[in-house]
C-alpha positions as a printed NumPy array, in Angstrom:
array([[ 81.958, 107.512,  66.334],
       [ 81.992, 110.425,  68.791],
       [ 85.321, 110.994,  70.881],
       [ 85.857, 113.688,  73.398],
       [ 88.918, 114.316,  75.538],
       [ 88.851, 116.565,  78.456],
       [ 91.879, 118.318,  79.998],
       [ 92.064, 120.8  ,  82.735],
       [ 95.151, 123.035,  82.842],
       [ 94.087, 125.209,  85.83 ],
       [ 94.424, 125.057,  89.62 ],
       [ 90.613, 126.018,  89.684],
       [ 88.154, 123.018,  90.611],
       [ 87.877, 121.204,  87.648],
       [ 84.607, 119.59 ,  86.165],
       [ 84.212, 116.021,  86.28 ],
       [ 85.177, 114.957,  82.733],
       [ 82.59 , 112.044,  82.519],
       [ 79.827, 114.627,  83.021],
       [ 81.294, 117.248,  80.521],
       [ 81.599, 114.611,  78.242],
       [ 78.198, 113.541,  78.569],
       [ 76.819, 117.052,  78.093],
       [ 79.03 , 117.595,  74.853],
       [ 77.749, 114.06 ,  73.703],
       [ 74.117, 115.326,  74.017],
       [ 74.847, 118.238,  72.04 ],
       [ 76.37 , 116.724,  69.083],
       [ 74.113, 113.633,  68.802],
       [ 70.868, 116.011,  69.271],
       [ 72.141, 117.922,  66.398],
       [ 72.605, 114.923,  64.186],
       [ 76.333, 114.742,  64.263],
       [ 77.803, 111.283,  64.469],
       [ 81.59 , 111.594,  63.76 ],
       [ 83.211, 114.222,  66.077],
       [ 86.699, 114.293,  67.394],
       [ 86.535, 117.073,  70.097],
       [ 89.043, 117.971,  72.862],
       [ 87.53 , 120.009,  75.771],
       [ 90.225, 122.303,  77.705],
       [ 89.611, 123.898,  80.934],
       [ 92.286, 126.611,  81.53 ],
       [ 92.779, 130.215,  82.829],
       [ 92.22 , 133.812,  81.679],
       [ 95.565, 134.277,  80.392],
       [ 95.703, 131.46 ,  77.988],
       [ 92.281, 132.226,  76.391],
       [ 93.308, 135.953,  76.275],
       [ 96.689, 134.956,  74.379],
       [ 94.477, 132.875,  72.04 ],
       [ 91.882, 135.763,  71.514],
       [ 94.965, 138.237,  70.393],
       [ 96.637, 135.516,  68.271],
       [ 93.596, 134.151,  66.47 ],
       [ 91.107, 137.296,  66.56 ],
       [ 93.501, 140.114,  67.016],
       [ 91.542, 141.177,  70.087],
       [ 93.095, 141.966,  73.273],
       [ 90.39 , 140.998,  76.035],
       [ 89.494, 138.269,  78.534],
       [ 86.79 , 135.686,  77.07 ],
       [ 85.093, 132.758,  78.551],
       [ 85.131, 130.244,  75.664],
       [ 86.731, 129.988,  72.172],
       [ 86.12 , 127.143,  69.705],
       [ 88.066, 126.1  ,  67.005],
       [ 86.936, 123.994,  64.074],
       [ 89.692, 122.147,  62.64 ],
       [ 88.293, 120.861,  59.597],
       [ 85.817, 122.508,  57.137],
       [ 82.431, 123.182,  58.326],
       [ 81.084, 121.64 ,  55.012],
       [ 81.962, 118.256,  56.214],
       [ 79.484, 116.183,  58.164],
       [ 82.351, 114.952,  60.479],
       [ 83.736, 117.533,  63.156],
       [ 87.194, 117.814,  64.393],
       [ 87.537, 120.498,  66.995],
       [ 88.863, 122.222,  70.379],
       [ 86.864, 124.069,  72.849],
       [ 88.828, 125.945,  75.507],
       [ 87.016, 127.316,  78.569],
       [ 88.426, 129.946,  81.25 ],
       [ 87.242, 128.594,  84.508],
       [ 88.115, 132.007,  86.32 ],
       [ 86.028, 133.641,  83.607],
       [ 83.06 , 131.441,  84.263],
       [ 83.44 , 132.008,  87.986],
       [ 83.24 , 135.822,  87.364],
       [ 80.522, 135.407,  84.916],
       [ 78.348, 133.163,  87.491],
       [ 79.178, 136.139,  90.173],
       [ 77.76 , 138.76 ,  87.739],
       [ 74.678, 136.997,  86.353],
       [ 74.073, 135.526,  89.612],
       [ 74.04 , 131.886,  88.272],
       [ 75.674, 128.652,  89.838],
       [ 79.199, 128.405,  88.869],
       [ 78.186, 124.574,  87.556],
       [ 75.633, 126.231,  85.193],
       [ 77.776, 128.784,  83.651],
       [ 80.301, 126.433,  82.81 ],
       [ 77.949, 123.698,  81.564],
       [ 76.439, 126.897,  79.447],
       [ 79.975, 127.532,  78.256],
       [ 80.584, 123.762,  77.258],
       [ 77.309, 124.044,  75.151],
       [ 78.133, 127.13 ,  73.685],
       [ 81.629, 125.875,  72.468],
       [ 79.841, 122.683,  71.268],
       [ 77.521, 124.676,  68.965],
       [ 80.184, 126.746,  67.629],
       [ 81.797, 123.776,  66.295],
       [ 78.722, 122.651,  64.67 ],
       [ 78.406, 125.874,  62.962],
       [ 76.17 , 127.808,  65.188],
       [ 77.249, 131.591,  65.228],
       [ 76.399, 134.476,  67.654],
       [ 77.562, 137.548,  65.695],
       [ 74.003, 139.075,  64.999],
       [ 71.39 , 139.855,  67.293],
       [ 69.168, 137.031,  65.709],
       [ 72.134, 134.435,  66.034],
       [ 72.751, 135.343,  69.686],
       [ 68.988, 134.676,  70.277],
       [ 69.137, 131.342,  68.538],
       [ 72.337, 130.414,  70.236],
       [ 70.581, 131.248,  73.894],
       [ 67.64 , 129.338,  72.761],
       [ 69.61 , 126.4  ,  72.284],
       [ 71.835, 126.637,  75.234],
       [ 68.663, 126.924,  77.566],
       [ 67.042, 123.904,  75.855],
       [ 70.401, 121.861,  76.622],
       [ 70.597, 123.283,  80.225],
       [ 66.938, 122.283,  80.95 ],
       [ 67.544, 118.668,  79.962],
       [ 70.682, 117.999,  81.471],
       [ 71.767, 117.688,  85.205],
       [ 74.601, 120.332,  85.194],
       [ 74.477, 120.121,  89.025],
       [ 76.736, 117.092,  88.777],
       [ 79.427, 118.863,  86.68 ],
       [ 81.339, 119.63 ,  89.789],
       [ 82.193, 117.428,  92.851],
       [ 80.318, 119.335,  95.717],
       [ 83.381, 119.256,  97.945],
       [ 85.624, 120.944,  95.602],
       [ 83.049, 123.669,  95.262],
       [ 83.622, 125.092,  98.848]])
């Protein structure tokens, strides 16, 4: 059974929970995981920066952090994904990508991290980007936000 909870703790336009859930569900099931408990939290820069300092001893803004709460050797997954919506907005501007696509990429990226994918080396980064693109191509990320909230 896969359980995904979505929370938004920021004033930025929040993604449609059902669409974010469908995207993560696609990642988990496509990668062969059937037992997942995941919380997806959309928040701000300061919160993610604090997490980065506390758990990684790095003082910088970041767009996504994923915490696996159980051992990676287990077939079941328990985890949390934190996404900074302001950082996603900034990234979308920098890379000239639609905001919804950038948020979808971060959801996918966080989900892949929970499943054991890494991006520390160039080779791992390439593999992660390839997976992200595969999911972005087959998923309608345009529905991630309500049109009127994006104006």
